[in-house]
mmJSON file of the N, C-alpha and C atoms, coordinates in Angstrom:
{"data_MODEL":{"atom_site":{
"group_PDB":["ATOM","ATOM","ATOM","ATOM","ATOM","ATOM","ATOM","ATOM","ATOM","ATOM","ATOM","ATOM","ATOM","ATOM","ATOM","ATOM","ATOM","ATOM","ATOM","ATOM","ATOM","ATOM","ATOM","ATOM","ATOM","ATOM","ATOM","ATOM","ATOM","ATOM","ATOM","ATOM","ATOM","ATOM","ATOM","ATOM","ATOM","ATOM","ATOM","ATOM","ATOM","ATOM","ATOM","ATOM","ATOM","ATOM","ATOM","ATOM","ATOM","ATOM","ATOM","ATOM","ATOM","ATOM","ATOM","ATOM","ATOM","ATOM","ATOM","ATOM","ATOM","ATOM","ATOM","ATOM","ATOM","ATOM","ATOM","ATOM","ATOM","ATOM","ATOM","ATOM","ATOM","ATOM","ATOM","ATOM","ATOM","ATOM","ATOM","ATOM","ATOM","ATOM","ATOM","ATOM","ATOM","ATOM","ATOM","ATOM","ATOM","ATOM","ATOM","ATOM","ATOM","ATOM","ATOM","ATOM","ATOM","ATOM","ATOM","ATOM","ATOM","ATOM","ATOM","ATOM","ATOM","ATOM","ATOM","ATOM","ATOM","ATOM","ATOM","ATOM","ATOM","ATOM","ATOM","ATOM","ATOM"],
"id":[1,2,3,4,5,6,7,8,9,10,11,12,13,14,15,16,17,18,19,20,21,22,23,24,25,26,27,28,29,30,31,32,33,34,35,36,37,38,39,40,41,42,43,44,45,46,47,48,49,50,51,52,53,54,55,56,57,58,59,60,61,62,63,64,65,66,67,68,69,70,71,72,73,74,75,76,77,78,79,80,81,82,83,84,85,86,87,88,89,90,91,92,93,94,95,96,97,98,99,100,101,102,103,104,105,106,107,108,109,110,111,112,113,114,115,116,117],
"type_symbol":["N","C","C","N","C","C","N","C","C","N","C","C","N","C","C","N","C","C","N","C","C","N","C","C","N","C","C","N","C","C","N","C","C","N","C","C","N","C","C","N","C","C","N","C","C","N","C","C","N","C","C","N","C","C","N","C","C","N","C","C","N","C","C","N","C","C","N","C","C","N","C","C","N","C","C","N","C","C","N","C","C","N","C","C","N","C","C","N","C","C","N","C","C","N","C","C","N","C","C","N","C","C","N","C","C","N","C","C","N","C","C","N","C","C","N","C","C"],
"label_atom_id":["N","CA","C","N","CA","C","N","CA","C","N","CA","C","N","CA","C","N","CA","C","N","CA","C","N","CA","C","N","CA","C","N","CA","C","N","CA","C","N","CA","C","N","CA","C","N","CA","C","N","CA","C","N","CA","C","N","CA","C","N","CA","C","N","CA","C","N","CA","C","N","CA","C","N","CA","C","N","CA","C","N","CA","C","N","CA","C","N","CA","C","N","CA","C","N","CA","C","N","CA","C","N","CA","C","N","CA","C","N","CA","C","N","CA","C","N","CA","C","N","CA","C","N","CA","C","N","CA","C","N","CA","C","N","CA","C"],
"label_alt_id":[null,null,null,null,null,null,null,null,null,null,null,null,null,null,null,null,null,null,null,null,null,null,null,null,null,null,null,null,null,null,null,null,null,null,null,null,null,null,null,null,null,null,null,null,null,null,null,null,null,null,null,null,null,null,null,null,null,null,null,null,null,null,null,null,null,null,null,null,null,null,null,null,null,null,null,null,null,null,null,null,null,null,null,null,null,null,null,null,null,null,null,null,null,null,null,null,null,null,null,null,null,null,null,null,null,null,null,null,null,null,null,null,null,null,null,null,null],
"label_comp_id":["UNK","UNK","UNK","UNK","UNK","UNK","UNK","UNK","UNK","UNK","UNK","UNK","UNK","UNK","UNK","UNK","UNK","UNK","UNK","UNK","UNK","UNK","UNK","UNK","UNK","UNK","UNK","UNK","UNK","UNK","UNK","UNK","UNK","UNK","UNK","UNK","UNK","UNK","UNK","UNK","UNK","UNK","UNK","UNK","UNK","UNK","UNK","UNK","UNK","UNK","UNK","UNK","UNK","UNK","UNK","UNK","UNK","UNK","UNK","UNK","UNK","UNK","UNK","UNK","UNK","UNK","UNK","UNK","UNK","UNK","UNK","UNK","UNK","UNK","UNK","UNK","UNK","UNK","UNK","UNK","UNK","UNK","UNK","UNK","UNK","UNK","UNK","UNK","UNK","UNK","UNK","UNK","UNK","UNK","UNK","UNK","UNK","UNK","UNK","UNK","UNK","UNK","UNK","UNK","UNK","UNK","UNK","UNK","UNK","UNK","UNK","UNK","UNK","UNK","UNK","UNK","UNK"],
"label_asym_id":["A","A","A","A","A","A","A","A","A","A","A","A","A","A","A","A","A","A","A","A","A","A","A","A","A","A","A","A","A","A","A","A","A","A","A","A","A","A","A","A","A","A","A","A","A","A","A","A","A","A","A","A","A","A","A","A","A","A","A","A","A","A","A","A","A","A","A","A","A","A","A","A","A","A","A","A","A","A","A","A","A","A","A","A","A","A","A","A","A","A","A","A","A","A","A","A","A","A","A","A","A","A","A","A","A","A","A","A","A","A","A","A","A","A","A","A","A"],
"label_entity_id":["1","1","1","1","1","1","1","1","1","1","1","1","1","1","1","1","1","1","1","1","1","1","1","1","1","1","1","1","1","1","1","1","1","1","1","1","1","1","1","1","1","1","1","1","1","1","1","1","1","1","1","1","1","1","1","1","1","1","1","1","1","1","1","1","1","1","1","1","1","1","1","1","1","1","1","1","1","1","1","1","1","1","1","1","1","1","1","1","1","1","1","1","1","1","1","1","1","1","1","1","1","1","1","1","1","1","1","1","1","1","1","1","1","1","1","1","1"],
"label_seq_id":[1,1,1,2,2,2,3,3,3,4,4,4,5,5,5,6,6,6,7,7,7,8,8,8,9,9,9,10,10,10,11,11,11,12,12,12,13,13,13,14,14,14,15,15,15,16,16,16,17,17,17,18,18,18,19,19,19,20,20,20,21,21,21,22,22,22,23,23,23,24,24,24,25,25,25,26,26,26,27,27,27,28,28,28,29,29,29,30,30,30,31,31,31,32,32,32,33,33,33,34,34,34,35,35,35,36,36,36,37,37,37,38,38,38,39,39,39],
"pdbx_PDB_ins_code":[null,null,null,null,null,null,null,null,null,null,null,null,null,null,null,null,null,null,null,null,null,null,null,null,null,null,null,null,null,null,null,null,null,null,null,null,null,null,null,null,null,null,null,null,null,null,null,null,null,null,null,null,null,null,null,null,null,null,null,null,null,null,null,null,null,null,null,null,null,null,null,null,null,null,null,null,null,null,null,null,null,null,null,null,null,null,null,null,null,null,null,null,null,null,null,null,null,null,null,null,null,null,null,null,null,null,null,null,null,null,null,null,null,null,null,null,null],
"Cartn_x":[178.84,177.685,176.787,177.324,176.901,176.605,177.498,177.3,176.099,176.043,174.722,173.535,173.413,172.242,171.866,172.867,172.783,172.105,172.625,171.996,170.627,170.207,168.929,168.031,168.538,167.685,167.415,168.488,168.272,167.178,167.337,166.43,164.956,164.808,163.531,162.911,163.836,163.18,162.847,163.639,163.419,162.066,161.906,160.637,159.411,159.421,158.397,158.104,159.205,159.043,158.325,158.749,158.238,156.742,156.432,154.902,154.137,154.741,154.049,153.697,154.798,154.609,153.672,153.645,152.715,151.422,151.047,149.739,149.252,150.168,149.817,149.415,150.221,149.817,148.776,148.551,147.315,146.039,146.32,144.987,144.845,145.859,145.613,144.83,145.188,144.653,143.188,142.853,141.453,140.767,141.129,140.352,140.227,141.095,140.927,139.859,140.101,139.217,137.659,137.474,136.113,135.62,136.326,135.831,135.601,136.279,136.115,134.88,134.619,133.554,132.296,132.375,131.293,130.482,131.197,130.538,129.645],
"Cartn_y":[122.18,121.582,121.242,120.437,120.219,121.532,122.616,123.761,124.491,124.522,125.226,124.61,123.225,122.6,122.79,123.011,123.202,124.492,125.51,126.896,126.864,126.303,126.122,125.474,124.396,123.67,124.582,125.468,126.217,127.266,127.878,128.833,128.331,126.957,126.483,126.197,125.667,125.724,127.055,128.1,129.52,129.982,129.647,130.111,129.353,128.232,127.448,127.883,128.134,128.705,130.114,130.989,132.107,132.149,131.109,131.052,130.65,129.707,129.211,130.265,131.077,132.189,133.184,133.383,134.379,133.84,132.459,131.774,132.097,131.729,131.913,133.211,134.187,135.584,136.124,135.706,136.095,135.344,134.059,133.34,134.113,134.526,135.215,136.497,137.304,138.7,138.308,137.356,137.088,136.73,135.755,135.314,136.521,137.322,138.511,139.429,139.775,140.674,140.296,138.909,138.137,138.382,138.04,138.121,139.456,140.466,142.007,142.473,142.067,142.485,141.772,140.545,139.644,140.15,140.852,141.298,142.335],
"Cartn_z":[182.405,182.313,183.655,184.414,185.8,186.531,186.407,187.187,186.481,185.318,184.7,185.004,184.951,185.421,186.945,187.631,189.145,189.316,188.595,188.596,188.276,187.093,186.463,187.468,188.253,189.21,190.367,190.999,192.074,191.602,190.328,189.815,189.897,189.594,189.224,190.744,191.598,193.157,193.691,193.406,193.843,193.194,191.949,191.27,191.85,192.225,192.912,194.201,195.032,196.546,196.222,195.397,195.163,194.944,194.012,193.459,194.727,195.606,196.74,197.758,198.037,198.885,198.426,197.174,196.481,196.597,196.339,196.583,198.018,198.9,200.254,200.796,200.398,200.695,200.099,198.681,198.087,198.773,199.055,199.74,201.302,202.022,203.27,203.195,201.985,201.895,201.484,200.505,200.144,201.134,202.103,203.439,204.099,204.466,205.403,204.655,203.25,202.681,202.731,202.512,202.533,203.964,205.088,206.347,206.877,206.271,206.558,205.87,204.67,203.88,204.292,204.666,205.004,206.237,207.116,208.378,208.176],
"occupancy":[1.0,1.0,1.0,1.0,1.0,1.0,1.0,1.0,1.0,1.0,1.0,1.0,1.0,1.0,1.0,1.0,1.0,1.0,1.0,1.0,1.0,1.0,1.0,1.0,1.0,1.0,1.0,1.0,1.0,1.0,1.0,1.0,1.0,1.0,1.0,1.0,1.0,1.0,1.0,1.0,1.0,1.0,1.0,1.0,1.0,1.0,1.0,1.0,1.0,1.0,1.0,1.0,1.0,1.0,1.0,1.0,1.0,1.0,1.0,1.0,1.0,1.0,1.0,1.0,1.0,1.0,1.0,1.0,1.0,1.0,1.0,1.0,1.0,1.0,1.0,1.0,1.0,1.0,1.0,1.0,1.0,1.0,1.0,1.0,1.0,1.0,1.0,1.0,1.0,1.0,1.0,1.0,1.0,1.0,1.0,1.0,1.0,1.0,1.0,1.0,1.0,1.0,1.0,1.0,1.0,1.0,1.0,1.0,1.0,1.0,1.0,1.0,1.0,1.0,1.0,1.0,1.0],
"B_iso_or_equiv":[0.0,0.0,0.0,0.0,0.0,0.0,0.0,0.0,0.0,0.0,0.0,0.0,0.0,0.0,0.0,0.0,0.0,0.0,0.0,0.0,0.0,0.0,0.0,0.0,0.0,0.0,0.0,0.0,0.0,0.0,0.0,0.0,0.0,0.0,0.0,0.0,0.0,0.0,0.0,0.0,0.0,0.0,0.0,0.0,0.0,0.0,0.0,0.0,0.0,0.0,0.0,0.0,0.0,0.0,0.0,0.0,0.0,0.0,0.0,0.0,0.0,0.0,0.0,0.0,0.0,0.0,0.0,0.0,0.0,0.0,0.0,0.0,0.0,0.0,0.0,0.0,0.0,0.0,0.0,0.0,0.0,0.0,0.0,0.0,0.0,0.0,0.0,0.0,0.0,0.0,0.0,0.0,0.0,0.0,0.0,0.0,0.0,0.0,0.0,0.0,0.0,0.0,0.0,0.0,0.0,0.0,0.0,0.0,0.0,0.0,0.0,0.0,0.0,0.0,0.0,0.0,0.0],
"pdbx_formal_charge":[null,null,null,null,null,null,null,null,null,null,null,null,null,null,null,null,null,null,null,null,null,null,null,null,null,null,null,null,null,null,null,null,null,null,null,null,null,null,null,null,null,null,null,null,null,null,null,null,null,null,null,null,null,null,null,null,null,null,null,null,null,null,null,null,null,null,null,null,null,null,null,null,null,null,null,null,null,null,null,null,null,null,null,null,null,null,null,null,null,null,null,null,null,null,null,null,null,null,null,null,null,null,null,null,null,null,null,null,null,null,null,null,null,null,null,null,null],
"auth_seq_id":[1,1,1,2,2,2,3,3,3,4,4,4,5,5,5,6,6,6,7,7,7,8,8,8,9,9,9,10,10,10,11,11,11,12,12,12,13,13,13,14,14,14,15,15,15,16,16,16,17,17,17,18,18,18,19,19,19,20,20,20,21,21,21,22,22,22,23,23,23,24,24,24,25,25,25,26,26,26,27,27,27,28,28,28,29,29,29,30,30,30,31,31,31,32,32,32,33,33,33,34,34,34,35,35,35,36,36,36,37,37,37,38,38,38,39,39,39],
"auth_comp_id":["UNK","UNK","UNK","UNK","UNK","UNK","UNK","UNK","UNK","UNK","UNK","UNK","UNK","UNK","UNK","UNK","UNK","UNK","UNK","UNK","UNK","UNK","UNK","UNK","UNK","UNK","UNK","UNK","UNK","UNK","UNK","UNK","UNK","UNK","UNK","UNK","UNK","UNK","UNK","UNK","UNK","UNK","UNK","UNK","UNK","UNK","UNK","UNK","UNK","UNK","UNK","UNK","UNK","UNK","UNK","UNK","UNK","UNK","UNK","UNK","UNK","UNK","UNK","UNK","UNK","UNK","UNK","UNK","UNK","UNK","UNK","UNK","UNK","UNK","UNK","UNK","UNK","UNK","UNK","UNK","UNK","UNK","UNK","UNK","UNK","UNK","UNK","UNK","UNK","UNK","UNK","UNK","UNK","UNK","UNK","UNK","UNK","UNK","UNK","UNK","UNK","UNK","UNK","UNK","UNK","UNK","UNK","UNK","UNK","UNK","UNK","UNK","UNK","UNK","UNK","UNK","UNK"],
"auth_asym_id":["A","A","A","A","A","A","A","A","A","A","A","A","A","A","A","A","A","A","A","A","A","A","A","A","A","A","A","A","A","A","A","A","A","A","A","A","A","A","A","A","A","A","A","A","A","A","A","A","A","A","A","A","A","A","A","A","A","A","A","A","A","A","A","A","A","A","A","A","A","A","A","A","A","A","A","A","A","A","A","A","A","A","A","A","A","A","A","A","A","A","A","A","A","A","A","A","A","A","A","A","A","A","A","A","A","A","A","A","A","A","A","A","A","A","A","A","A"],
"auth_atom_id":["N","CA","C","N","CA","C","N","CA","C","N","CA","C","N","CA","C","N","CA","C","N","CA","C","N","CA","C","N","CA","C","N","CA","C","N","CA","C","N","CA","C","N","CA","C","N","CA","C","N","CA","C","N","CA","C","N","CA","C","N","CA","C","N","CA","C","N","CA","C","N","CA","C","N","CA","C","N","CA","C","N","CA","C","N","CA","C","N","CA","C","N","CA","C","N","CA","C","N","CA","C","N","CA","C","N","CA","C","N","CA","C","N","CA","C","N","CA","C","N","CA","C","N","CA","C","N","CA","C","N","CA","C","N","CA","C"],
"pdbx_PDB_model_num":[1,1,1,1,1,1,1,1,1,1,1,1,1,1,1,1,1,1,1,1,1,1,1,1,1,1,1,1,1,1,1,1,1,1,1,1,1,1,1,1,1,1,1,1,1,1,1,1,1,1,1,1,1,1,1,1,1,1,1,1,1,1,1,1,1,1,1,1,1,1,1,1,1,1,1,1,1,1,1,1,1,1,1,1,1,1,1,1,1,1,1,1,1,1,1,1,1,1,1,1,1,1,1,1,1,1,1,1,1,1,1,1,1,1,1,1,1]
}}}
């Protein structure tokens, strides 16, 4: 039981970290795209 919940918790943290990285990368690309097209 505890091992299963620990795996689920790790997967949950990994999912949140992945979402955060994805958001940062997308935001960086969006800012770069806007600055390139804005000139």
